[in-house]
VOPAGU-2260 file (C-alpha; in pm, 1 decimal, decimal comma):
REM VOPAGU-2260
SITE   aa  ch    i         X         Y         Z
SITE  MET   A    0   -3501,9   -6081,1   -6727,2
SITE  SER   A    1   -3652,3   -5683,5   -6642,9
SITE  ARG   A    2   -3540,2   -5564,4   -6320,9
SITE  LYS   A    3   -3818,6   -5522,8   -5996,7
SITE  GLN   A    4   -3834,5   -5197,1   -5924,3
SITE  ILE   A    5   -3849,4   -5120,0   -5528,2
SITE  SER   A    6   -4158,2   -4912,7   -5404,1
SITE  ILE   A    7   -4078,6   -4655,2   -5144,3
SITE  GLY   A    8   -4419,5   -4596,5   -5038,2
SITE  LYS   A    9   -4486,6   -4981,7   -5019,9
SITE  TRP   A   10   -4180,6   -5009,0   -4750,8
SITE  LEU   A   11   -4354,7   -4688,5   -4576,1
SITE  ASN   A   12   -4652,5   -4893,7   -4567,1
SITE  ASN   A   13   -4492,9   -5190,5   -4359,8
SITE  ASN   A   14   -4499,4   -5141,7   -4029,6
SITE  LYS   A   15   -4167,5   -5307,2   -3933,2
SITE  PHE   A   16   -3962,2   -5142,6   -4142,5
SITE  VAL   A   17   -4099,6   -4773,3   -4002,3
SITE  ALA   A   18   -4026,5   -4933,6   -3674,3
SITE  VAL   A   19   -3665,0   -4963,0   -3705,6
SITE  LEU   A   20   -3635,2   -4687,5   -3945,2
SITE  SER   A   21   -3731,0   -4474,6   -3630,8
SITE  VAL   A   22   -3520,0   -4641,0   -3436,5
SITE  LEU   A   23   -3225,0   -4608,9   -3617,4
SITE  LEU   A   24   -3324,6   -4226,8   -3707,6
SITE  ALA   A   25   -3334,1   -4132,8   -3288,6
SITE  LEU   A   26   -3016,7   -4328,0   -3265,7
SITE  VAL   A   27   -2872,8   -4090,9   -3487,3
SITE  ILE   A   28   -3017,2   -3788,8   -3384,8
SITE  TRP   A   29   -2903,1   -3892,5   -3027,5
SITE  LEU   A   30   -2552,6   -3898,5   -3119,6
SITE  VAL   A   31   -2510,8   -3616,9   -3264,0
SITE  VAL   A   32   -2691,0   -3412,0   -2990,0
SITE  ALA   A   33   -2464,6   -3626,0   -2715,8
SITE  MET   A   34   -2188,1   -3492,7   -2944,5
SITE  GLN   A   35   -2257,3   -3145,5   -2950,6
SITE  MET   A   36   -2281,1   -3149,1   -2566,1
SITE  SER   A   37   -1948,6   -3371,2   -2489,3
SITE  ASN   A   38   -1816,3   -3042,7   -2689,4
SITE  GLN   A   39   -1938,7   -2819,2   -2391,6
SITE  MET   A   40   -1655,2   -2778,5   -2115,1
SITE  GLN   A   41   -1561,5   -2524,7   -1838,0
SITE  ALA   A   42   -1247,4   -2362,1   -1773,3
SITE  THR   A   43   -1119,5   -2044,2   -1486,9
SITE  PHE   A   44    -878,6   -1810,5   -1542,0
SITE  ASN   A   45    -643,3   -1673,1   -1295,6
SITE  ASP   A   46    -551,9   -1353,6   -1175,0
SITE  ILE   A   47    -692,6   -1085,1   -1426,2
SITE  PRO   A   48    -576,6    -759,9   -1298,3
SITE  VAL   A   49    -887,7    -474,2   -1238,7
SITE  THR   A   50    -865,8    -183,2   -1422,3
SITE  PHE   A   51   -1064,4      75,1   -1224,5
SITE  GLU   A   52   -1229,3     299,8   -1425,8
SITE  THR   A   53   -1179,2     695,5   -1257,0
SITE  THR   A   54   -1375,2     944,3   -1415,5
SITE  MET   A   55   -1581,5    1023,6   -1122,7
SITE  THR   A   56   -1296,1    1028,9    -908,2
SITE  ASP   A   57   -1017,6    1216,6   -1116,7
SITE  SER   A   58   -1272,2    1518,2   -1124,7
SITE  LEU   A   59   -1295,9    1543,1    -743,3
SITE  GLU   A   60    -950,0    1518,9    -728,9
SITE  LEU   A   61    -971,5    1213,8    -485,6
SITE  LYS   A   62    -713,1     927,9    -495,8
SITE  MET   A   63    -738,9     579,9    -422,1
SITE  PHE   A   64    -564,1     428,4    -159,5
SITE  GLY   A   65    -506,1     112,5      35,9
SITE  GLN   A   66    -525,9    -221,7    -196,0
SITE  THR   A   67    -543,8    -144,0    -570,2
SITE  ASP   A   68    -324,9    -429,0    -721,3
SITE  VAL   A   69    -661,2    -641,4    -744,6
SITE  ARG   A   70    -707,7    -980,2    -928,0
SITE  VAL   A   71   -1001,8   -1142,1    -978,7
SITE  ASN   A   72   -1057,5   -1531,1   -1176,5
SITE  VAL   A   73   -1304,3   -1608,0   -1393,7
SITE  THR   A   74   -1490,1   -1949,1   -1464,1
SITE  VAL   A   75   -1658,4   -1958,0   -1834,8
SITE  SER   A   76   -1856,7   -2211,7   -2047,8
SITE  GLY   A   77   -1799,6   -2308,5   -2425,5
SITE  LYS   A   78   -1700,6   -2559,6   -2691,9
SITE  ARG   A   79   -1377,8   -2689,5   -2647,1
SITE  TYR   A   80   -1219,1   -2581,4   -2905,2
SITE  GLU   A   81   -1335,1   -2234,8   -2795,1
SITE  ILE   A   82   -1213,9   -2202,0   -2456,4
SITE  SER   A   83    -888,8   -2381,4   -2441,3
SITE  PRO   A   84    -579,7   -2238,7   -2374,1
SITE  ALA   A   85    -457,4   -2152,4   -2786,9
SITE  ALA   A   86    -802,4   -1988,8   -2812,7
SITE  LEU   A   87    -878,5   -1842,5   -2471,5
SITE  SER   A   88    -602,6   -1637,6   -2245,4
SITE  SER   A   89    -638,9   -1422,6   -1942,9
SITE  GLU   A   90    -590,7   -1152,8   -2145,5
SITE  ASP   A   91    -909,6   -1149,1   -2364,5
SITE  PHE   A   92   -1151,8   -1019,6   -2064,3
SITE  ILE   A   93   -1200,1    -673,5   -1976,9
SITE  VAL   A   94   -1204,4    -649,6   -1590,0
SITE  THR   A   95   -1315,4    -328,5   -1417,6
SITE  ALA   A   96   -1380,4    -162,8   -1187,5
SITE  SER   A   97   -1644,1     150,2   -1139,9
SITE  THR   A   98   -1611,2     485,7    -916,1
SITE  ALA   A   99   -1886,8     547,4    -996,1
SITE  ASN   A  100   -2070,2     592,0    -680,7
SITE  VAL   A  101   -1770,1     757,6    -520,8
SITE  SER   A  102   -1917,3    1136,0    -426,5
SITE  SER   A  103   -1645,7    1246,2    -135,1
SITE  VAL   A  104   -1360,3    1097,2     115,6
SITE  GLY   A  105   -1454,4     784,9     227,3
SITE  LYS   A  106   -1400,4     371,6     238,1
SITE  TYR   A  107   -1656,3     264,2     -64,2
SITE  THR   A  108   -1746,9     -44,7    -232,1
SITE  LEU   A  109   -1673,2    -131,8    -582,9
SITE  PRO   A  110   -1875,3    -385,6    -806,5
SITE  ILE   A  111   -1616,1    -554,7   -1010,7
SITE  SER   A  112   -1764,2    -635,4   -1397,3
SITE  VAL   A  113   -1615,3    -868,3   -1621,9
SITE  ARG   A  114   -1710,4    -932,1   -2038,3
SITE  LEU   A  115   -1472,5   -1060,8   -2319,4
SITE  LYS   A  116   -1329,6    -823,0   -2544,4
SITE  ASP   A  117   -1497,2    -988,9   -2844,9
SITE  PRO   A  118   -1808,8   -1019,5   -2763,3
SITE  ASN   A  119   -1891,1   -1218,9   -3084,0
SITE  LYS   A  120   -1771,0   -1551,5   -2928,4
SITE  ASP   A  121   -2014,6   -1792,4   -2800,2
SITE  ILE   A  122   -1849,5   -1806,1   -2465,5
SITE  GLU   A  123   -2083,5   -1771,6   -2092,7
SITE  ILE   A  124   -1894,6   -1623,6   -1845,0
SITE  VAL   A  125   -2011,3   -1845,8   -1555,9
SITE  SER   A  126   -1865,3   -1698,9   -1270,8
SITE  PHE   A  127   -1603,8   -1466,7   -1122,9
SITE  MET   A  128   -1412,9   -1389,9    -769,3
SITE  PRO   A  129   -1422,9   -1168,9    -582,8
SITE  GLN   A  130   -1751,9    -936,1    -717,6
SITE  SER   A  131   -1629,9    -622,2    -565,6
SITE  VAL   A  132   -1323,5    -433,6    -418,1
SITE  ASP   A  133   -1304,8    -218,8    -105,9
SITE  ILE   A  134   -1104,3      61,3    -179,2
SITE  ASN   A  135   -1054,1     441,1      51,1
SITE  PHE   A  136   -1041,4     792,0    -128,3
SITE  ASP   A  137    -862,9    1065,3     -48,2
SITE  PHE   A  138    -716,6    1335,3     -94,8
SITE  ASN   A  139    -299,1    1329,1    -176,2
SITE  THR   A  140     -95,8    1558,0       4,4
SITE  SER   A  141     255,7    1549,3     180,4
SITE  GLU   A  142     443,5    1690,2     496,2
SITE  ILE   A  143     802,5    1701,3     552,0
SITE  TYR   A  144     875,1    1532,3     877,1
SITE  PRO   A  145    1276,3    1505,8    1093,3
SITE  ILE   A  146    1347,0    1125,8    1155,9
SITE  GLU   A  147    1379,8    1086,9    1519,7
SITE  VAL   A  148    1597,2     808,9    1661,5
SITE  GLN   A  149    1489,3     526,7    1882,1
SITE  ILE   A  150    1776,1     290,0    2013,4
SITE  SER   A  151    1636,8     -43,0    2176,1
SITE  ALA   A  152    1919,5    -184,3    2401,2
SITE  PRO   A  153    1974,3    -477,5    2691,2
SITE  ASN   A  154    1873,0    -290,3    3058,8
SITE  ASP   A  155    1806,0      51,6    2819,4
SITE  GLN   A  156    2206,5      97,9    2769,8
SITE  ILE   A  157    2372,9     215,2    2496,8
SITE  ALA   A  158    2700,0     266,2    2564,7
SITE  ALA   A  159    2927,7      10,5    2802,3
SITE  ASP   A  160    3068,1      70,9    3126,0
SITE  GLY   A  161    3291,9     386,9    3085,3
SITE  PHE   A  162    3174,9     490,2    2776,1
SITE  ILE   A  163    2872,1     745,3    2754,3
SITE  ALA   A  164    2650,7     816,9    2424,7
SITE  ASP   A  165    2631,8    1106,6    2295,0
SITE  GLU   A  166    2336,3    1184,5    2080,1
SITE  PRO   A  167    2279,1    1011,0    1740,4
SITE  LEU   A  168    2339,8    1164,5    1429,9
SITE  VAL   A  169    2055,9    1139,6    1130,6
SITE  SER   A  170    2120,3    1097,8     744,1
SITE  PRO   A  171    1924,1    1241,9     589,6
SITE  ALA   A  172    1774,2    1438,9     870,2
SITE  GLN   A  173    1418,0    1430,2     731,0
SITE  VAL   A  174    1200,2    1276,3     503,9
SITE  SER   A  175     879,1    1402,1     321,3
SITE  ILE   A  176     575,4    1204,2     323,3
SITE  THR   A  177     292,7    1116,0      81,4
SITE  GLY   A  178     -68,7    1005,5     140,8
SITE  ALA   A  179    -373,6     997,4     229,1
SITE  ALA   A  180    -469,5    1323,1     362,2
SITE  SER   A  181    -634,7    1199,3     674,8
SITE  GLU   A  182    -359,6     941,5     741,9
SITE  ILE   A  183     -94,4    1238,6     675,4
SITE  GLN   A  184    -264,9    1445,2     941,8
SITE  SER   A  185    -279,5    1155,6    1214,2
SITE  ILE   A  186     131,2    1129,5    1152,0
SITE  SER   A  187     280,9    1218,3    1477,1
SITE  LYS   A  188     695,6    1106,2    1379,3
SITE  VAL   A  189     879,3     929,2    1179,0
SITE  ILE   A  190    1121,3     727,4    1337,8
SITE  ALA   A  191    1475,5     520,8    1281,7
SITE  LYS   A  192    1491,5     215,7    1498,8
SITE  ILE   A  193    1818,8      29,0    1592,3
SITE  ASP   A  194    1816,2    -305,2    1840,0
SITE  LEU   A  195    2099,4    -342,5    1993,3
SITE  LYS   A  196    2226,7    -680,6    2101,2
SITE  GLU   A  197    2481,2    -535,2    2334,0
SITE  PRO   A  198    2649,1    -214,0    2432,9
SITE  LEU   A  199    2851,9      25,6    2228,5
SITE  THR   A  200    3257,1      73,8    2262,3
SITE  GLN   A  201    3278,3     309,5    2015,7
SITE  THR   A  202    3121,2     537,8    1728,7
SITE  THR   A  203    2909,4     317,5    1531,3
SITE  GLY   A  204    2703,7     360,2    1182,0
SITE  PHE   A  205    2377,7     191,5    1092,5
SITE  GLU   A  206    2298,3     175,0     730,1
SITE  LYS   A  207    2025,3     112,3     606,0
SITE  THR   A  208    1782,7     167,8     926,7
SITE  PRO   A  209    1383,2     104,5     844,5
SITE  LEU   A  210    1218,2     353,9     914,9
SITE  VAL   A  211     879,7     391,2    1089,7
SITE  ILE   A  212     646,6     649,1    1081,9
SITE  VAL   A  213     413,2     696,9    1389,5
SITE  ASN   A  214      52,0     854,2    1469,8
SITE  ALA   A  215     -56,1    1003,1    1833,2
SITE  ASN   A  216    -156,8     740,9    1932,5
SITE  GLY   A  217     204,7     554,0    1919,8
SITE  GLY   A  218      36,6     303,2    1639,5
SITE  THR   A  219     189,9     238,8    1321,1
SITE  VAL   A  220      56,0     428,9    1013,4
SITE  ARG   A  221     -34,2     180,1     730,2
SITE  SER   A  222     234,2     188,0     466,3
SITE  THR   A  223     -42,5     113,4     197,8
SITE  TYR   A  224    -174,9     426,8     287,5
SITE  VAL   A  225     123,1     657,0     285,3
SITE  HIS   A  226     462,8     639,2     146,8
SITE  GLU   A  227     835,8     830,4     179,0
SITE  GLU   A  228     833,2    1074,0    -104,5
SITE  ASP   A  229    1184,2    1030,5    -175,7
SITE  ASN   A  230    1180,8     680,8    -181,3
SITE  ILE   A  231    1495,9     662,8     131,9
SITE  THR   A  232    1613,0     302,3     168,6
SITE  ASP   A  233    1969,5     455,0     296,4
SITE  VAL   A  234    1969,8     601,2     665,7
SITE  THR   A  235    2244,6     604,3     797,8
SITE  VAL   A  236    2256,3     652,5    1141,3
SITE  THR   A  237    2560,3     673,0    1380,8
SITE  VAL   A  238    2581,8     685,1    1754,5
SITE  ARG   A  239    2902,0     908,2    1922,3
SITE  VAL   A  240    3043,0     663,1    2209,3
SITE  LEU   A  241    3301,1     895,3    2436,8
SITE  LYS   A  242    3555,1     719,3    2674,6
SITE  LEU   A  243    3543,7     910,2    2986,4
SITE  MET   A  244    3870,6     995,7    3084,5
SITE  GLN   A  245    4057,3    1225,6    3325,5
SITE  ILE   A  246    4291,7    1443,5    3149,2
SITE  ARG   A  247    4452,5    1759,9    3181,7
SITE  PRO   A  248    4337,1    2065,6    2961,1
SITE  THR   A  249    4613,5    2190,6    2668,2
SITE  VAL   A  250    4667,6    2449,6    2400,2
SITE  GLN   A  251    4823,4    2548,4    2060,9
SITE  LEU   A  252    4994,3    2817,7    1940,6
SITE  LYS   A  253    4999,6    2953,4    1622,0
SITE  LYS   A  254    5252,9    3206,8    1462,4
SITE  CYS   A  255    5435,4    3149,9    1745,2
SITE  PRO   A  256    5793,6    3215,2    1721,9
SITE  ASN   A  257    6032,9    2947,0    1773,9
SITE  TYR   A  258    6205,2    3049,3    2094,2
SITE  PHE   A  259    5879,6    3055,3    2247,9
SITE  SER   A  260    5852,2    2674,7    2138,3
SITE  GLU   A  261    6173,6    2545,2    2258,1
SITE  ASN   A  262    6115,1    2688,1    2599,0
SITE  ARG   A  263    5766,5    2607,9    2647,2
SITE  LEU   A  264    5556,6    2899,0    2839,7
SITE  SER   A  265    5395,2    2785,1    3220,3
SITE  TYR   A  266    5038,6    2803,0    3210,7
SITE  SER   A  267    4820,1    2794,6    3478,4
SITE  TRP   A  268    4455,3    2675,3    3406,6
SITE  THR   A  269    4081,2    2789,1    3545,7
SITE  PRO   A  270    3946,0    2503,8    3712,5
SITE  SER   A  271    4299,1    2377,5    3781,9
SITE  GLY   A  272    4374,6    1968,1    3759,1
SITE  LEU   A  273    4229,1    1726,9    3573,1
SITE  ILE   A  274    3921,4    1776,2    3409,0
SITE  ASN   A  275    3607,1    1494,0    3373,2
SITE  ALA   A  276    3559,6    1426,2    3023,5
SITE  ALA   A  277    3445,0    1195,9    2742,8
SITE  VAL   A  278    3687,1    1159,4    2494,0
SITE  GLU   A  279    3625,4    1035,4    2102,0
SITE  THR   A  280    3683,0     642,6    2138,2
SITE  GLY   A  281    3926,8     653,0    1860,0
SITE  LEU   A  282    4139,9     941,2    2004,7
SITE  SER   A  283    4156,6     835,7    2386,8
SITE  ASP   A  284    4404,5     547,9    2360,6
SITE  SER   A  285    4622,1     786,2    2197,0
SITE  THR   A  286    4587,5    1093,6    2414,2
SITE  GLU   A  287    4735,4    1163,9    2719,0
SITE  SER   A  288    4548,1    1555,6    2704,6
SITE  LEU   A  289    4228,8    1750,9    2570,5
SITE  SER   A  290    4309,0    1988,1    2310,5
SITE  LEU   A  291    4050,8    2313,3    2414,2
SITE  GLY   A  292    4174,5    2460,3    2047,0
SITE  SER   A  293    4466,2    2723,2    1933,2
SITE  ILE   A  294    4631,1    3020,9    2035,2
SITE  ASP   A  295    4750,6    3320,5    1773,9
SITE  PHE   A  296    4994,4    3474,2    1849,7
SITE  SER   A  297    4954,1    3766,5    1704,7
SITE  GLN   A  298    4694,7    3834,6    1995,5
SITE  VAL   A  299    4948,9    3729,6    2247,4
SITE  LYS   A  300    5134,5    4049,6    2452,9
SITE  PRO   A  301    5408,3    4093,3    2714,9
SITE  GLY   A  302    5303,1    3997,5    3091,6
SITE  VAL   A  303    4994,6    3802,1    3166,6
SITE  ASN   A  304    4759,3    3643,2    2882,3
SITE  THR   A  305    4464,7    3528,7    2968,2
SITE  PHE   A  306    4254,2    3316,6    2722,7
SITE  GLU   A  307    3902,2    3152,0    2775,0
SITE  PHE   A  308    3772,6    2852,4    2609,6
SITE  ALA   A  309    3397,9    2764,5    2573,0
SITE  CYS   A  310    3378,9    2379,6    2658,5
SITE  SER   A  311    3085,0    2350,5    2425,2
SITE  GLU   A  312    3300,9    2400,0    2123,2
SITE  ILE   A  313    3555,4    2142,8    2242,5
SITE  ALA   A  314    3651,0    1923,6    1937,0
SITE  ASN   A  315    3646,5    1547,0    1973,7
SITE  ALA   A  316    3528,1    1598,1    2324,5
SITE  ARG   A  317    3250,7    1626,1    2588,0
SITE  VAL   A  318    3369,9    1850,0    2935,0
SITE  LEU   A  319    3179,0    1622,5    3184,3
SITE  ASP   A  320    3242,2    1923,1    3478,5
SITE  ASP   A  321    2975,4    2144,5    3558,4
SITE  ILE   A  322    3183,3    2405,3    3424,6
SITE  ASP   A  323    3151,2    2646,5    3080,6
SITE  THR   A  324    3476,4    2732,4    3028,7
SITE  ILE   A  325    3799,7    2665,6    3074,1
SITE  LYS   A  326    4103,4    3014,5    3108,9
SITE  VAL   A  327    4433,1    2957,8    3041,0
SITE  SER   A  328    4722,9    3207,0    3202,1
SITE  PHE   A  329    5047,8    3238,4    3060,8
SITE  ASN   A  330    5319,7    3533,7    3162,0
SITE  ILE   A  331    5573,6    3676,5    2872,5
SITE  ASP   A  332    5885,1    3842,9    2989,8
SITE  GLY   A  333    6218,9    3986,1    2903,9
SITE  VAL   A  334    6060,6    4145,7    2533,0
SITE  GLN   A  335    5995,4    4497,9    2378,7
SITE  SER   A  336    5758,7    4677,0    2181,4
SITE  ARG   A  337    5859,8    4850,3    1839,8
SITE  ARG   A  338    5669,8    5010,4    1604,8
SITE  PHE   A  339    5798,6    4966,6    1224,1
SITE  THR   A  340    5633,1    5120,2     893,1
SITE  ILE   A  341    5682,4    4855,2     594,1
SITE  SER   A  342    5598,1    4846,8     220,5
SITE  THR   A  343    5283,6    4665,4      97,9
SITE  ASP   A  344    5431,0    4676,0    -241,5
SITE  ASN   A  345    5561,2    4348,7    -205,5
SITE  ALA   A  346    5277,9    4147,6     -62,8
SITE  THR   A  347    5174,0    3826,4    -194,2
SITE  PHE   A  348    4784,2    3640,6    -236,9
SITE  ALA   A  349    4724,5    3304,4     -87,5
SITE  GLU   A  350    4343,9    3178,4    -279,1
SITE  LEU   A  351    4329,4    3438,4    -545,9
SITE  PRO   A  352    3975,3    3260,5    -788,1
SITE  GLU   A  353    4043,4    3151,8   -1146,7
SITE  GLY   A  354    3996,8    3455,0   -1330,3
SITE  ILE   A  355    3994,9    3735,3   -1107,3
SITE  ARG   A  356    4273,5    3993,4   -1182,6
SITE  ALA   A  357    4365,5    4177,0    -829,3
SITE  SER   A  358    4583,9    4440,2    -748,2
SITE  ILE   A  359    4788,5    4603,8    -442,9
SITE  PRO   A  360    4810,1    4948,0    -511,3
SITE  ASP   A  361    5169,6    5112,3    -505,4
SITE  GLY   A  362    5269,5    5296,8    -255,1
SITE  GLY   A  363    5092,4    5146,0      31,7
SITE  THR   A  364    5228,9    5100,1     399,6
SITE  LEU   A  365    5115,5    4920,0     707,3
SITE  GLU   A  366    5199,5    5066,6    1071,2
SITE  LEU   A  367    5305,7    4751,2    1263,0
SITE  THR   A  368    5344,2    4681,5    1667,5
SITE  VAL   A  369    5623,0    4434,2    1687,9
SITE  PHE   A  370    5792,0    4234,0    2045,1
SITE  GLY   A  371    6066,3    4040,9    2104,4
SITE  HIS   A  372    6401,4    4098,2    2244,4
SITE  ALA   A  373    6555,7    4341,1    2203,2
SITE  ASP   A  374    6890,1    4277,1    2030,2
SITE  GLU   A  375    6636,7    4060,5    1721,4
SITE  LEU   A  376    6447,8    4376,0    1733,0
SITE  ASP   A  377    6726,7    4658,2    1689,8
SITE  ALA   A  378    6823,0    4433,0    1389,2
SITE  LEU   A  379    6444,2    4424,4    1230,8
SITE  THR   A  380    6422,4    4542,4     836,3
SITE  GLN   A  381    6197,4    4561,6     553,6
SITE  ASP   A  382    6360,0    4226,6     439,9
SITE  ASN   A  383    6268,6    4022,5     735,3
SITE  PHE   A  384    5880,1    4076,1     699,4
SITE  SER   A  385    5715,6    3915,2     427,1
SITE  ILE   A  386    5281,8    4014,0     376,7
SITE  THR   A  387    5046,1    3744,3     249,2
SITE  VAL   A  388    4704,1    3892,1     158,3
SITE  ASP   A  389    4381,2    3628,3     172,0
SITE  VAL   A  390    4198,7    3687,6    -139,7
SITE  SER   A  391    3924,2    3373,6    -157,5
SITE  THR   A  392    3668,8    3575,0     -73,3
SITE  LEU   A  393    3690,5    3833,9    -383,3
SITE  THR   A  394    3430,8    3826,7    -679,4
SITE  ASP   A  395    3495,7    3962,2   -1013,8
SITE  ALA   A  396    3270,5    4220,0    -931,2
SITE  ALA   A  397    3541,6    4559,8    -973,7
SITE  GLY   A  398    3674,3    4828,9    -661,3
SITE  THR   A  399    3852,0    4810,6    -418,8
SITE  VAL   A  400    3797,7    4630,8     -90,4
SITE  ASP   A  401    3991,1    4598,2     243,4
SITE  LEU   A  402    4122,9    4202,3     326,5
SITE  PRO   A  403    4276,3    4061,9     592,1
SITE  ALA   A  404    4678,5    4071,9     628,0
SITE  ALA   A  405    4879,5    3773,9     782,8
SITE  VAL   A  406    5225,6    3945,2     832,7
SITE  SER   A  407    5487,3    3691,6     958,1
SITE  ILE   A  408    5879,4    3788,8    1017,6
SITE  ASN   A  409    6180,9    3551,6     896,9
SITE  GLY   A  410    6519,8    3481,9    1029,1
SITE  MET   A  411    6427,4    3612,0    1372,7
SITE  THR   A  412    6384,6    3376,8    1650,7
SITE  SER   A  413    6155,7    3551,9    1939,9
SITE  CYS   A  414    5992,6    3820,2    1732,3
SITE  TRP   A  415    5640,5    3867,1    1667,9
SITE  VAL   A  416    5318,6    4061,3    1503,3
SITE  PHE   A  417    5048,4    4204,7    1718,5
SITE  GLY   A  418    4723,7    4255,1    1605,3
SITE  ASN   A  419    4498,1    4246,3    1292,5
SITE  TYR   A  420    4595,8    4409,8     959,2
SITE  THR   A  421    4431,3    4483,3     625,6
SITE  VAL   A  422    4550,0    4505,9     290,7
SITE  PRO   A  423    4399,8    4747,4      20,2
SITE  VAL   A  424    4302,7    4534,3    -296,1
SITE  VAL   A  425    4213,4    4673,6    -631,6
SITE  VAL   A  426    3977,3    4405,5    -836,9
SITE  SER   A  427    3972,4    4485,5   -1233,6
């Protein structure tokens, strides 16, 4: 039995077969196209940083000021497998802003462009935002400004009743500000601001005090255009608070013979009476007197001695009375004067710098004026005197230099050396 051959031409001549075949082919083509179309999708990539092309502005020595940390969101279209997170990321885009249209100082709108690092990928950039950025261009400059202190307090009362506040101290005292030249030129001052909730009763330090840069109109200079070149983050403001007191003045005596230490001198003051003063809060509760300073007994002589102290130089206090100086007088009686010649061979050095070789020439002498009670003056010998030379200022330069010498008397209670003396010192 022989097989029958199937004739394709016969089927193609059959209209019903051709119609059915056409429907099947159309269905296959539709399925292929639909599959291809369904594989197309969109994806958005966020926060892609913008790179600024600054070739033009660099040649003009112009700098960018303002918000330069610009980021864009990019939407793309492509096949699912090409734009999936595994295949595409933010790092595959090149986002740039061109400064080609910048020619001088001023504000410019820079166009942003987006492209793929790999141009061969079949991916379409559908959109991106923002499409431009506004940037200010200016010359970069620096200026140094003193830091001023601004204190706000309830009822503008910085110190509590019974206290006064001295001028505040700020550390560091100045700051270097760098930024856009036009903004730097507008700066009037730099302020360290302190806000008090209640008046102060003691000296107080304020650490990490914020700085405010103020222009001539009293407004704040934009921080995006200027910055503190020193990157100061720890500005300390110290507000010195003093307690108001009425207090009697005193003085200290240096190199005072024991006799006068034990038998207190009788002082008279000009002006007399108590002094109106503002005293450091740390001392006000423990002190009953105001120390004007010290008197070196080498400047004291028989008879009436008067010493004057400038009020502006008194430590730890401020005199509030309308006076510039305070005078203290006292009388030294019952003493006599003698002249003595002593040898400098046994003089000693104080504060000799390391590595310095120094000596005192042999055979040197000092002519001294000595005051004291007659019986002790008669008993004085060379052995009672000691000489100390301050050589702290010596350098290694060879030569001879005269330096201050302190002469003291040992073993006597009423005697002292009057005046100032020097001793030659040889550096070798």
